[in-house]
PDB file with one MODEL, atoms N, CA, C and O in Angstrom:
MODEL        1
ATOM      1  N   MET A   1       0.938  -1.047  -0.041  1.00  0.00           N
ATOM      2  CA  MET A   1       0.037  -0.036  -0.144  1.00  0.00           C
ATOM      3  C   MET A   1       0.878   1.088   0.054  1.00  0.00           C
ATOM      4  O   MET A   1       1.718   1.161   0.951  1.00  0.00           O
ATOM      5  N   ARG A   2       0.537   2.373  -1.187  1.00  0.00           N
ATOM      6  CA  ARG A   2       1.469   3.349  -0.812  1.00  0.00           C
ATOM      7  C   ARG A   2       0.883   4.487   0.050  1.00  0.00           C
ATOM      8  O   ARG A   2      -0.317   4.728   0.180  1.00  0.00           O
ATOM      9  N   VAL A   3       1.830   5.099   0.573  1.00  0.00           N
ATOM     10  CA  VAL A   3       1.422   6.393   1.731  1.00  0.00           C
ATOM     11  C   VAL A   3       2.199   7.502   1.116  1.00  0.00           C
ATOM     12  O   VAL A   3       3.422   7.630   1.181  1.00  0.00           O
ATOM     13  N   PRO A   4       1.220   8.418   0.411  1.00  0.00           N
ATOM     14  CA  PRO A   4       2.051   9.658  -0.030  1.00  0.00           C
ATOM     15  C   PRO A   4       2.698  10.001   0.779  1.00  0.00           C
ATOM     16  O   PRO A   4       3.927  10.007   0.701  1.00  0.00           O
ATOM     17  N   ARG A   5       1.851  10.482   2.047  1.00  0.00           N
ATOM     18  CA  ARG A   5       2.646  11.458   3.020  1.00  0.00           C
ATOM     19  C   ARG A   5       3.918  11.132   3.770  1.00  0.00           C
ATOM     20  O   ARG A   5       4.816  11.873   4.170  1.00  0.00           O
ATOM     21  N   ALA A   6       3.744   9.745   3.859  1.00  0.00           N
ATOM     22  CA  ALA A   6       4.923   9.440   4.367  1.00  0.00           C
ATOM     23  C   ALA A   6       6.179   9.059   3.098  1.00  0.00           C
ATOM     24  O   ALA A   6       7.407   9.024   3.176  1.00  0.00           O
ATOM     25  N   ASN A   7       5.437   8.862   2.199  1.00  0.00           N
ATOM     26  CA  ASN A   7       6.502   8.933   0.974  1.00  0.00           C
ATOM     27  C   ASN A   7       7.192   7.358   0.809  1.00  0.00           C
ATOM     28  O   ASN A   7       8.389   7.092   0.699  1.00  0.00           O
ATOM     29  N   ARG A   8       6.005   6.396   0.830  1.00  0.00           N
ATOM     30  CA  ARG A   8       6.518   4.936   1.460  1.00  0.00           C
ATOM     31  C   ARG A   8       5.733   4.139   0.587  1.00  0.00           C
ATOM     32  O   ARG A   8       4.832   4.498  -0.172  1.00  0.00           O
ATOM     33  N   ASN A   9       6.344   2.651   0.865  1.00  0.00           N
ATOM     34  CA  ASN A   9       5.280   1.746   0.470  1.00  0.00           C
ATOM     35  C   ASN A   9       5.151   0.717   1.334  1.00  0.00           C
ATOM     36  O   ASN A   9       6.143   0.005   1.496  1.00  0.00           O
ATOM     37  N   TYR A  10       4.112   0.460   1.955  1.00  0.00           N
ATOM     38  CA  TYR A  10       4.439  -0.846   3.238  1.00  0.00           C
ATOM     39  C   TYR A  10       3.391  -1.999   2.565  1.00  0.00           C
ATOM     40  O   TYR A  10       2.498  -1.978   1.718  1.00  0.00           O
ATOM     41  N   ALA A  11       3.952  -2.907   3.344  1.00  0.00           N
ATOM     42  CA  ALA A  11       3.165  -4.289   2.791  1.00  0.00           C
ATOM     43  C   ALA A  11       2.421  -4.674   3.643  1.00  0.00           C
ATOM     44  O   ALA A  11       2.686  -4.766   4.841  1.00  0.00           O
ATOM     45  N   VAL A  12       1.079  -5.028   2.932  1.00  0.00           N
ATOM     46  CA  VAL A  12      -0.722  -5.568   3.605  1.00  0.00           C
ATOM     47  C   VAL A  12      -0.834  -7.170   3.585  1.00  0.00           C
ATOM     48  O   VAL A  12      -0.581  -7.896   2.624  1.00  0.00           O
ATOM     49  N   PRO A  13      -1.152  -7.453   4.517  1.00  0.00           N
ATOM     50  CA  PRO A  13      -1.381  -9.064   4.648  1.00  0.00           C
ATOM     51  C   PRO A  13      -2.448  -9.070   3.611  1.00  0.00           C
ATOM     52  O   PRO A  13      -3.128  -8.044   3.595  1.00  0.00           O
ATOM     53  N   TYR A  14      -2.750  -9.981   2.748  1.00  0.00           N
ATOM     54  CA  TYR A  14      -3.932 -10.527   1.777  1.00  0.00           C
ATOM     55  C   TYR A  14      -4.864 -10.492   2.763  1.00  0.00           C
ATOM     56  O   TYR A  14      -5.663  -9.600   2.477  1.00  0.00           O
ATOM     57  N   THR A  15      -5.216 -11.132   3.995  1.00  0.00           N
ATOM     58  CA  THR A  15      -6.545 -10.894   4.749  1.00  0.00           C
ATOM     59  C   THR A  15      -7.086  -9.772   5.094  1.00  0.00           C
ATOM     60  O   THR A  15      -8.285  -9.661   5.350  1.00  0.00           O
ATOM     61  N   ASP A  16      -6.171  -8.740   5.137  1.00  0.00           N
ATOM     62  CA  ASP A  16      -6.489  -7.033   5.423  1.00  0.00           C
ATOM     63  C   ASP A  16      -7.251  -6.863   4.353  1.00  0.00           C
ATOM     64  O   ASP A  16      -8.373  -6.431   4.616  1.00  0.00           O
ATOM     65  N   ILE A  17      -6.967  -7.102   2.972  1.00  0.00           N
ATOM     66  CA  ILE A  17      -7.708  -6.968   1.617  1.00  0.00           C
ATOM     67  C   ILE A  17      -9.013  -7.441   1.691  1.00  0.00           C
ATOM     68  O   ILE A  17     -10.066  -6.836   1.489  1.00  0.00           O
ATOM     69  N   GLU A  18      -8.817  -8.573   2.000  1.00  0.00           N
ATOM     70  CA  GLU A  18     -10.552  -9.484   1.467  1.00  0.00           C
ATOM     71  C   GLU A  18     -11.328  -8.821   2.413  1.00  0.00           C
ATOM     72  O   GLU A  18     -12.507  -8.626   2.116  1.00  0.00           O
ATOM     73  N   VAL A  19     -10.863  -8.382   3.629  1.00  0.00           N
ATOM     74  CA  VAL A  19     -11.998  -7.664   4.900  1.00  0.00           C
ATOM     75  C   VAL A  19     -12.550  -6.519   3.936  1.00  0.00           C
ATOM     76  O   VAL A  19     -13.715  -6.147   3.799  1.00  0.00           O
ATOM     77  N   GLU A  20     -11.607  -6.146   3.420  1.00  0.00           N
ATOM     78  CA  GLU A  20     -12.165  -4.644   2.669  1.00  0.00           C
ATOM     79  C   GLU A  20     -13.045  -5.049   1.848  1.00  0.00           C
ATOM     80  O   GLU A  20     -14.140  -4.527   2.058  1.00  0.00           O
ATOM     81  N   GLU A  21     -13.017  -5.842   0.907  1.00  0.00           N
ATOM     82  CA  GLU A  21     -13.642  -6.608  -0.208  1.00  0.00           C
ATOM     83  C   GLU A  21     -15.095  -6.840   0.653  1.00  0.00           C
ATOM     84  O   GLU A  21     -16.113  -6.268   0.265  1.00  0.00           O
ATOM     85  N   VAL A  22     -15.109  -7.566   1.640  1.00  0.00           N
ATOM     86  CA  VAL A  22     -16.359  -8.095   2.513  1.00  0.00           C
ATOM     87  C   VAL A  22     -17.056  -6.883   2.763  1.00  0.00           C
ATOM     88  O   VAL A  22     -18.114  -6.640   2.183  1.00  0.00           O
ATOM     89  N   GLN A  23     -16.447  -5.960   3.737  1.00  0.00           N
ATOM     90  CA  GLN A  23     -16.850  -4.440   3.659  1.00  0.00           C
ATOM     91  C   GLN A  23     -17.777  -3.870   2.590  1.00  0.00           C
ATOM     92  O   GLN A  23     -18.973  -3.583   2.635  1.00  0.00           O
ATOM     93  N   ILE A  24     -17.066  -3.808   1.825  1.00  0.00           N
ATOM     94  CA  ILE A  24     -17.387  -3.319   0.487  1.00  0.00           C
ATOM     95  C   ILE A  24     -18.667  -3.662   0.043  1.00  0.00           C
ATOM     96  O   ILE A  24     -19.491  -2.805  -0.275  1.00  0.00           O
ATOM     97  N   GLN A  25     -18.974  -5.359  -0.013  1.00  0.00           N
ATOM     98  CA  GLN A  25     -19.786  -5.916  -0.474  1.00  0.00           C
ATOM     99  C   GLN A  25     -21.111  -5.534   0.315  1.00  0.00           C
ATOM    100  O   GLN A  25     -22.241  -5.325  -0.125  1.00  0.00           O
ATOM    101  N   GLU A  26     -20.626  -5.506   1.615  1.00  0.00           N
ATOM    102  CA  GLU A  26     -21.357  -5.325   2.548  1.00  0.00           C
ATOM    103  C   GLU A  26     -22.555  -3.943   2.796  1.00  0.00           C
ATOM    104  O   GLU A  26     -23.704  -3.855   3.227  1.00  0.00           O
ATOM    105  N   GLU A  27     -21.449  -2.929   2.212  1.00  0.00           N
ATOM    106  CA  GLU A  27     -22.148  -1.401   2.030  1.00  0.00           C
ATOM    107  C   GLU A  27     -22.945  -1.804   0.807  1.00  0.00           C
ATOM    108  O   GLU A  27     -24.168  -1.708   0.907  1.00  0.00           O
ATOM    109  N   VAL A  28     -22.454  -2.226  -0.290  1.00  0.00           N
ATOM    110  CA  VAL A  28     -23.301  -2.281  -1.256  1.00  0.00           C
ATOM    111  C   VAL A  28     -24.417  -2.796  -1.131  1.00  0.00           C
ATOM    112  O   VAL A  28     -25.287  -2.031  -1.547  1.00  0.00           O
ATOM    113  N   GLU A  29     -24.875  -3.905  -0.685  1.00  0.00           N
ATOM    114  CA  GLU A  29     -26.046  -4.731  -0.186  1.00  0.00           C
ATOM    115  C   GLU A  29     -26.861  -3.791   0.491  1.00  0.00           C
ATOM    116  O   GLU A  29     -27.986  -3.544   0.055  1.00  0.00           O
ATOM    117  N   ARG A  30     -26.377  -3.186   1.606  1.00  0.00           N
ATOM    118  CA  ARG A  30     -26.969  -1.976   2.613  1.00  0.00           C
ATOM    119  C   ARG A  30     -27.639  -0.959   1.627  1.00  0.00           C
ATOM    120  O   ARG A  30     -28.860  -0.820   1.693  1.00  0.00           O
ATOM    121  N   ILE A  31     -26.940  -0.268   0.753  1.00  0.00           N
ATOM    122  CA  ILE A  31     -27.503   0.719  -0.228  1.00  0.00           C
ATOM    123  C   ILE A  31     -28.472   0.433  -0.654  1.00  0.00           C
ATOM    124  O   ILE A  31     -29.498   1.097  -0.504  1.00  0.00           O
ATOM    125  N   GLU A  32     -28.372  -0.867  -1.434  1.00  0.00           N
ATOM    126  CA  GLU A  32     -29.264  -1.504  -2.060  1.00  0.00           C
ATOM    127  C   GLU A  32     -30.522  -1.651  -1.479  1.00  0.00           C
ATOM    128  O   GLU A  32     -31.522  -1.128  -1.970  1.00  0.00           O
ATOM    129  N   ARG A  33     -30.541  -2.366  -0.405  1.00  0.00           N
ATOM    130  CA  ARG A  33     -31.914  -2.746   0.379  1.00  0.00           C
ATOM    131  C   ARG A  33     -32.401  -1.187   0.773  1.00  0.00           C
ATOM    132  O   ARG A  33     -33.620  -1.025   0.819  1.00  0.00           O
ATOM    133  N   GLU A  34     -31.470   0.080   1.088  1.00  0.00           N
ATOM    134  CA  GLU A  34     -32.273   1.300   1.363  1.00  0.00           C
ATOM    135  C   GLU A  34     -32.933   1.558  -0.191  1.00  0.00           C
ATOM    136  O   GLU A  34     -34.136   1.492  -0.443  1.00  0.00           O
ATOM    137  N   ALA A  35     -32.280   1.744  -0.780  1.00  0.00           N
ATOM    138  CA  ALA A  35     -32.779   2.168  -2.357  1.00  0.00           C
ATOM    139  C   ALA A  35     -34.637   1.509  -2.653  1.00  0.00           C
ATOM    140  O   ALA A  35     -35.725   1.988  -2.972  1.00  0.00           O
ATOM    141  N   ILE A  36     -33.992   0.015  -2.258  1.00  0.00           N
ATOM    142  CA  ILE A  36     -35.765  -0.663  -2.785  1.00  0.00           C
ATOM    143  C   ILE A  36     -36.864  -0.321  -1.910  1.00  0.00           C
ATOM    144  O   ILE A  36     -38.024  -0.204  -2.304  1.00  0.00           O
ATOM    145  N   ILE A  37     -36.310  -0.091  -0.183  1.00  0.00           N
ATOM    146  CA  ILE A  37     -37.044   0.704   0.639  1.00  0.00           C
ATOM    147  C   ILE A  37     -37.941   1.952   0.055  1.00  0.00           C
ATOM    148  O   ILE A  37     -39.141   2.179  -0.101  1.00  0.00           O
ATOM    149  N   ASP A  38     -36.704   2.633  -0.182  1.00  0.00           N
ATOM    150  CA  ASP A  38     -37.534   3.919  -0.756  1.00  0.00           C
ATOM    151  C   ASP A  38     -38.213   3.902  -1.815  1.00  0.00           C
ATOM    152  O   ASP A  38     -39.077   4.779  -1.858  1.00  0.00           O
ATOM    153  N   PHE A  39     -38.132   3.084  -2.876  1.00  0.00           N
ATOM    154  CA  PHE A  39     -39.095   2.895  -3.942  1.00  0.00           C
ATOM    155  C   PHE A  39     -40.198   1.977  -3.585  1.00  0.00           C
ATOM    156  O   PHE A  39     -41.084   2.037  -4.438  1.00  0.00           O
ATOM    157  N   ALA A  40     -40.412   1.297  -2.800  1.00  0.00           N
ATOM    158  CA  ALA A  40     -41.533   0.876  -2.156  1.00  0.00           C
ATOM    159  C   ALA A  40     -42.739   1.503  -1.347  1.00  0.00           C
ATOM    160  O   ALA A  40     -43.945   1.273  -1.256  1.00  0.00           O
ATOM    161  N   LEU A  41     -41.761   2.486  -0.756  1.00  0.00           N
ATOM    162  CA  LEU A  41     -42.438   3.629   0.145  1.00  0.00           C
ATOM    163  C   LEU A  41     -42.960   4.406  -1.168  1.00  0.00           C
ATOM    164  O   LEU A  41     -44.177   4.576  -1.242  1.00  0.00           O
ATOM    165  N   ALA A  42     -42.201   4.859  -2.138  1.00  0.00           N
ATOM    166  CA  ALA A  42     -42.684   6.002  -3.181  1.00  0.00           C
ATOM    167  C   ALA A  42     -43.792   5.275  -4.020  1.00  0.00           C
ATOM    168  O   ALA A  42     -44.670   6.063  -4.370  1.00  0.00           O
ATOM    169  N   THR A  43     -43.945   4.265  -4.346  1.00  0.00           N
ATOM    170  CA  THR A  43     -44.670   3.402  -4.876  1.00  0.00           C
ATOM    171  C   THR A  43     -45.972   2.792  -4.214  1.00  0.00           C
ATOM    172  O   THR A  43     -46.824   2.133  -4.810  1.00  0.00           O
ATOM    173  N   ARG A  44     -45.970   3.151  -2.800  1.00  0.00           N
ATOM    174  CA  ARG A  44     -46.698   2.457  -1.968  1.00  0.00           C
ATOM    175  C   ARG A  44     -46.881   0.953  -2.137  1.00  0.00           C
ATOM    176  O   ARG A  44     -47.950   0.379  -1.932  1.00  0.00           O
ATOM    177  N   ASN A  45     -45.934   0.456  -2.465  1.00  0.00           N
ATOM    178  CA  ASN A  45     -45.872  -1.307  -2.909  1.00  0.00           C
ATOM    179  C   ASN A  45     -45.514  -1.772  -1.246  1.00  0.00           C
ATOM    180  O   ASN A  45     -44.402  -1.724  -0.719  1.00  0.00           O
ATOM    181  N   GLU A  46     -46.853  -2.245  -0.589  1.00  0.00           N
ATOM    182  CA  GLU A  46     -46.643  -2.833   0.831  1.00  0.00           C
ATOM    183  C   GLU A  46     -46.186  -4.032   0.694  1.00  0.00           C
ATOM    184  O   GLU A  46     -45.329  -4.388   1.502  1.00  0.00           O
ATOM    185  N   ALA A  47     -46.623  -4.972  -0.348  1.00  0.00           N
ATOM    186  CA  ALA A  47     -45.780  -6.374  -0.413  1.00  0.00           C
ATOM    187  C   ALA A  47     -44.400  -6.136  -0.441  1.00  0.00           C
ATOM    188  O   ALA A  47     -43.640  -6.612   0.402  1.00  0.00           O
ATOM    189  N   LEU A  48     -43.982  -5.311  -1.517  1.00  0.00           N
ATOM    190  CA  LEU A  48     -42.394  -5.370  -1.521  1.00  0.00           C
ATOM    191  C   LEU A  48     -41.869  -4.773  -0.071  1.00  0.00           C
ATOM    192  O   LEU A  48     -40.923  -5.223   0.575  1.00  0.00           O
ATOM    193  N   PHE A  49     -42.635  -3.749   0.257  1.00  0.00           N
ATOM    194  CA  PHE A  49     -41.793  -3.049   1.636  1.00  0.00           C
ATOM    195  C   PHE A  49     -41.891  -4.538   2.613  1.00  0.00           C
ATOM    196  O   PHE A  49     -40.829  -4.937   3.090  1.00  0.00           O
ATOM    197  N   LYS A  50     -42.891  -5.161   2.832  1.00  0.00           N
ATOM    198  CA  LYS A  50     -42.927  -6.353   3.624  1.00  0.00           C
ATOM    199  C   LYS A  50     -41.887  -7.309   3.501  1.00  0.00           C
ATOM    200  O   LYS A  50     -41.410  -7.734   4.553  1.00  0.00           O
ATOM    201  N   SER A  51     -41.404  -7.767   2.337  1.00  0.00           N
ATOM    202  CA  SER A  51     -40.541  -8.575   1.610  1.00  0.00           C
ATOM    203  C   SER A  51     -38.902  -8.060   2.200  1.00  0.00           C
ATOM    204  O   SER A  51     -38.210  -8.769   2.930  1.00  0.00           O
ATOM    205  N   VAL A  52     -38.585  -6.984   1.807  1.00  0.00           N
ATOM    206  CA  VAL A  52     -37.736  -6.417   2.109  1.00  0.00           C
ATOM    207  C   VAL A  52     -37.133  -6.265   3.631  1.00  0.00           C
ATOM    208  O   VAL A  52     -35.948  -6.495   3.872  1.00  0.00           O
ATOM    209  N   MET A  53     -38.098  -5.843   4.650  1.00  0.00           N
ATOM    210  CA  MET A  53     -37.858  -5.731   5.829  1.00  0.00           C
ATOM    211  C   MET A  53     -38.004  -7.373   6.649  1.00  0.00           C
ATOM    212  O   MET A  53     -37.782  -7.676   7.822  1.00  0.00           O
ATOM    213  N   ASN A  54     -38.407  -8.107   5.634  1.00  0.00           N
ATOM    214  CA  ASN A  54     -38.359  -9.395   6.472  1.00  0.00           C
ATOM    215  C   ASN A  54     -37.381 -10.382   6.062  1.00  0.00           C
ATOM    216  O   ASN A  54     -37.164 -11.436   6.659  1.00  0.00           O
ATOM    217  N   ARG A  55     -36.785  -9.969   4.975  1.00  0.00           N
ATOM    218  CA  ARG A  55     -35.575 -10.648   4.350  1.00  0.00           C
ATOM    219  C   ARG A  55     -34.456 -11.427   5.034  1.00  0.00           C
ATOM    220  O   ARG A  55     -34.035 -12.578   4.916  1.00  0.00           O
ATOM    221  N   ASP A  56     -34.008 -10.001   6.068  1.00  0.00           N
ATOM    222  CA  ASP A  56     -33.119 -10.980   6.990  1.00  0.00           C
ATOM    223  C   ASP A  56     -33.940 -12.457   7.992  1.00  0.00           C
ATOM    224  O   ASP A  56     -33.232 -13.018   8.829  1.00  0.00           O
ATOM    225  N   GLN A  57     -35.038 -12.819   7.835  1.00  0.00           N
ATOM    226  CA  GLN A  57     -35.514 -13.641   8.610  1.00  0.00           C
ATOM    227  C   GLN A  57     -35.788 -14.711   7.590  1.00  0.00           C
ATOM    228  O   GLN A  57     -35.683 -15.872   7.986  1.00  0.00           O
ATOM    229  N   GLU A  58     -36.127 -14.495   6.323  1.00  0.00           N
ATOM    230  CA  GLU A  58     -36.736 -15.117   5.340  1.00  0.00           C
ATOM    231  C   GLU A  58     -35.200 -15.627   4.394  1.00  0.00           C
ATOM    232  O   GLU A  58     -34.963 -16.813   4.168  1.00  0.00           O
ATOM    233  N   GLU A  59     -34.579 -14.857   4.083  1.00  0.00           N
ATOM    234  CA  GLU A  59     -33.500 -15.109   3.484  1.00  0.00           C
ATOM    235  C   GLU A  59     -33.705 -15.490   2.136  1.00  0.00           C
ATOM    236  O   GLU A  59     -32.925 -16.176   1.477  1.00  0.00           O
ATOM    237  N   GLU A  60     -34.971 -14.938   1.682  1.00  0.00           N
ATOM    238  CA  GLU A  60     -35.449 -15.241   0.301  1.00  0.00           C
ATOM    239  C   GLU A  60     -35.898 -14.141  -0.405  1.00  0.00           C
ATOM    240  O   GLU A  60     -36.808 -13.486   0.102  1.00  0.00           O
ATOM    241  N   GLU A  61     -35.441 -13.804  -1.481  1.00  0.00           N
ATOM    242  CA  GLU A  61     -35.772 -12.630  -2.752  1.00  0.00           C
ATOM    243  C   GLU A  61     -37.145 -12.739  -3.218  1.00  0.00           C
ATOM    244  O   GLU A  61     -37.350 -13.715  -3.940  1.00  0.00           O
ATOM    245  N   ILE A  62     -38.423 -11.756  -2.915  1.00  0.00           N
ATOM    246  CA  ILE A  62     -39.227 -12.098  -3.359  1.00  0.00           C
ATOM    247  C   ILE A  62     -39.199 -11.156  -4.608  1.00  0.00           C
ATOM    248  O   ILE A  62     -38.572 -10.099  -4.537  1.00  0.00           O
ATOM    249  N   GLU A  63     -39.825 -11.491  -5.688  1.00  0.00           N
ATOM    250  CA  GLU A  63     -39.351 -10.911  -6.956  1.00  0.00           C
ATOM    251  C   GLU A  63     -41.143 -10.263  -7.352  1.00  0.00           C
ATOM    252  O   GLU A  63     -42.237 -10.814  -7.474  1.00  0.00           O
ATOM    253  N   VAL A  64     -40.592  -8.693  -7.453  1.00  0.00           N
ATOM    254  CA  VAL A  64     -42.125  -8.258  -7.971  1.00  0.00           C
ATOM    255  C   VAL A  64     -42.889  -8.220  -9.276  1.00  0.00           C
ATOM    256  O   VAL A  64     -42.375  -7.705 -10.268  1.00  0.00           O
ATOM    257  N   GLU A  65     -44.185  -8.786  -9.310  1.00  0.00           N
ATOM    258  CA  GLU A  65     -44.625  -8.924 -10.632  1.00  0.00           C
ATOM    259  C   GLU A  65     -44.884  -7.446 -11.322  1.00  0.00           C
ATOM    260  O   GLU A  65     -45.372  -6.445 -10.797  1.00  0.00           O
ATOM    261  N   PRO A  66     -44.251  -7.690 -13.079  1.00  0.00           N
ATOM    262  CA  PRO A  66     -44.510  -6.287 -13.508  1.00  0.00           C
ATOM    263  C   PRO A  66     -45.623  -5.895 -13.903  1.00  0.00           C
ATOM    264  O   PRO A  66     -45.684  -4.732 -14.302  1.00  0.00           O
ATOM    265  N   GLU A  67     -46.851  -6.732 -13.919  1.00  0.00           N
ATOM    266  CA  GLU A  67     -48.093  -6.153 -14.086  1.00  0.00           C
ATOM    267  C   GLU A  67     -48.578  -5.348 -13.003  1.00  0.00           C
ATOM    268  O   GLU A  67     -49.625  -4.703 -13.054  1.00  0.00           O
ATOM    269  N   ALA A  68     -47.774  -5.398 -11.986  1.00  0.00           N
ATOM    270  CA  ALA A  68     -48.435  -4.619 -10.921  1.00  0.00           C
ATOM    271  C   ALA A  68     -48.152  -3.150 -11.158  1.00  0.00           C
ATOM    272  O   ALA A  68     -48.918  -2.320 -10.669  1.00  0.00           O
ATOM    273  N   PHE A  69     -47.266  -2.830 -11.763  1.00  0.00           N
ATOM    274  CA  PHE A  69     -47.082  -1.478 -11.729  1.00  0.00           C
ATOM    275  C   PHE A  69     -47.695  -0.579 -13.253  1.00  0.00           C
ATOM    276  O   PHE A  69     -47.867  -1.064 -14.371  1.00  0.00           O
ATOM    277  N   SER A  70     -47.896   0.672 -12.855  1.00  0.00           N
ATOM    278  CA  SER A  70     -48.430   1.584 -14.021  1.00  0.00           C
ATOM    279  C   SER A  70     -47.215   1.888 -14.746  1.00  0.00           C
ATOM    280  O   SER A  70     -46.109   1.492 -14.378  1.00  0.00           O
ATOM    281  N   ALA A  71     -47.460   2.730 -15.981  1.00  0.00           N
ATOM    282  CA  ALA A  71     -46.470   3.097 -16.832  1.00  0.00           C
ATOM    283  C   ALA A  71     -45.387   4.017 -15.956  1.00  0.00           C
ATOM    284  O   ALA A  71     -44.162   3.904 -16.011  1.00  0.00           O
ATOM    285  N   GLU A  72     -46.151   4.964 -15.125  1.00  0.00           N
ATOM    286  CA  GLU A  72     -44.925   5.811 -14.405  1.00  0.00           C
ATOM    287  C   GLU A  72     -43.900   4.879 -13.261  1.00  0.00           C
ATOM    288  O   GLU A  72     -42.697   5.022 -13.045  1.00  0.00           O
ATOM    289  N   ASP A  73     -44.688   4.087 -12.765  1.00  0.00           N
ATOM    290  CA  ASP A  73     -44.216   3.121 -11.688  1.00  0.00           C
ATOM    291  C   ASP A  73     -42.735   2.415 -12.485  1.00  0.00           C
ATOM    292  O   ASP A  73     -41.542   2.524 -12.200  1.00  0.00           O
ATOM    293  N   PHE A  74     -43.543   1.578 -13.724  1.00  0.00           N
ATOM    294  CA  PHE A  74     -42.133   1.128 -14.414  1.00  0.00           C
ATOM    295  C   PHE A  74     -40.827   2.070 -14.771  1.00  0.00           C
ATOM    296  O   PHE A  74     -39.632   1.773 -14.763  1.00  0.00           O
ATOM    297  N   ILE A  75     -41.527   3.394 -15.108  1.00  0.00           N
ATOM    298  CA  ILE A  75     -40.156   4.279 -15.237  1.00  0.00           C
ATOM    299  C   ILE A  75     -39.518   4.605 -14.074  1.00  0.00           C
ATOM    300  O   ILE A  75     -38.440   5.163 -14.275  1.00  0.00           O
ATOM    301  N   ARG A  76     -39.862   4.423 -12.722  1.00  0.00           N
ATOM    302  CA  ARG A  76     -39.312   4.947 -11.595  1.00  0.00           C
ATOM    303  C   ARG A  76     -38.552   3.743 -11.561  1.00  0.00           C
ATOM    304  O   ARG A  76     -37.343   3.974 -11.551  1.00  0.00           O
ATOM    305  N   GLN A  77     -38.931   2.227 -11.533  1.00  0.00           N
ATOM    306  CA  GLN A  77     -38.159   1.155 -11.432  1.00  0.00           C
ATOM    307  C   GLN A  77     -37.152   1.073 -12.307  1.00  0.00           C
ATOM    308  O   GLN A  77     -36.181   0.445 -11.885  1.00  0.00           O
ATOM    309  N   VAL A  78     -37.069   1.505 -13.391  1.00  0.00           N
ATOM    310  CA  VAL A  78     -36.439   1.447 -14.211  1.00  0.00           C
ATOM    311  C   VAL A  78     -35.142   2.007 -14.017  1.00  0.00           C
ATOM    312  O   VAL A  78     -34.067   1.423 -14.160  1.00  0.00           O
ATOM    313  N   ASN A  79     -35.431   3.755 -13.517  1.00  0.00           N
ATOM    314  CA  ASN A  79     -34.667   4.685 -13.131  1.00  0.00           C
ATOM    315  C   ASN A  79     -33.799   4.339 -12.063  1.00  0.00           C
ATOM    316  O   ASN A  79     -32.595   4.589 -12.113  1.00  0.00           O
ATOM    317  N   LEU A  80     -34.489   3.624 -10.835  1.00  0.00           N
ATOM    318  CA  LEU A  80     -33.848   3.186  -9.611  1.00  0.00           C
ATOM    319  C   LEU A  80     -33.091   1.825 -10.186  1.00  0.00           C
ATOM    320  O   LEU A  80     -32.411   1.448  -9.231  1.00  0.00           O
ATOM    321  N   LYS A  81     -32.911   1.028 -11.148  1.00  0.00           N
ATOM    322  CA  LYS A  81     -32.057   0.095 -11.380  1.00  0.00           C
ATOM    323  C   LYS A  81     -30.938   0.685 -12.043  1.00  0.00           C
ATOM    324  O   LYS A  81     -29.808   0.240 -11.841  1.00  0.00           O
ATOM    325  N   ALA A  82     -31.112   1.491 -12.691  1.00  0.00           N
ATOM    326  CA  ALA A  82     -30.203   2.509 -13.646  1.00  0.00           C
ATOM    327  C   ALA A  82     -29.173   2.969 -12.470  1.00  0.00           C
ATOM    328  O   ALA A  82     -28.006   2.583 -12.401  1.00  0.00           O
ATOM    329  N   TRP A  83     -29.970   4.092 -11.320  1.00  0.00           N
ATOM    330  CA  TRP A  83     -29.083   4.468 -10.532  1.00  0.00           C
ATOM    331  C   TRP A  83     -28.379   3.670  -9.373  1.00  0.00           C
ATOM    332  O   TRP A  83     -27.502   4.269  -8.751  1.00  0.00           O
ATOM    333  N   ILE A  84     -28.673   2.408  -9.035  1.00  0.00           N
ATOM    334  CA  ILE A  84     -27.831   1.323  -8.584  1.00  0.00           C
ATOM    335  C   ILE A  84     -26.650   0.626  -9.494  1.00  0.00           C
ATOM    336  O   ILE A  84     -25.978  -0.296  -9.033  1.00  0.00           O
TER     337      ILE A  84
ENDMDL
END
C-alpha cells in the first residue's frame, strides 16, 4: 500500500484486503436495500416493503410482478435500477 504522506510503500497482508472487499460488499447490499425500501415507499407497494423488511428472517428474494406497476411506476423502477 502506498502512503503518499510518508512517501513509502507498506506491505499489507492479503487477509486485510479481503476484509475490505467484504465490507464493500456489505455496504453495497445496505445501499441497495435502502434504495428498494425508498422505492417501495414511493410506489406504496406494501408487499415489496414487507418482503424487504423481512428478508433477514426469510433469506429469500421475492420478485415483484411487472403487471402490478403502471407506466409511471415502471419508469421509476427502471430509473432505480439505473441508479443502483
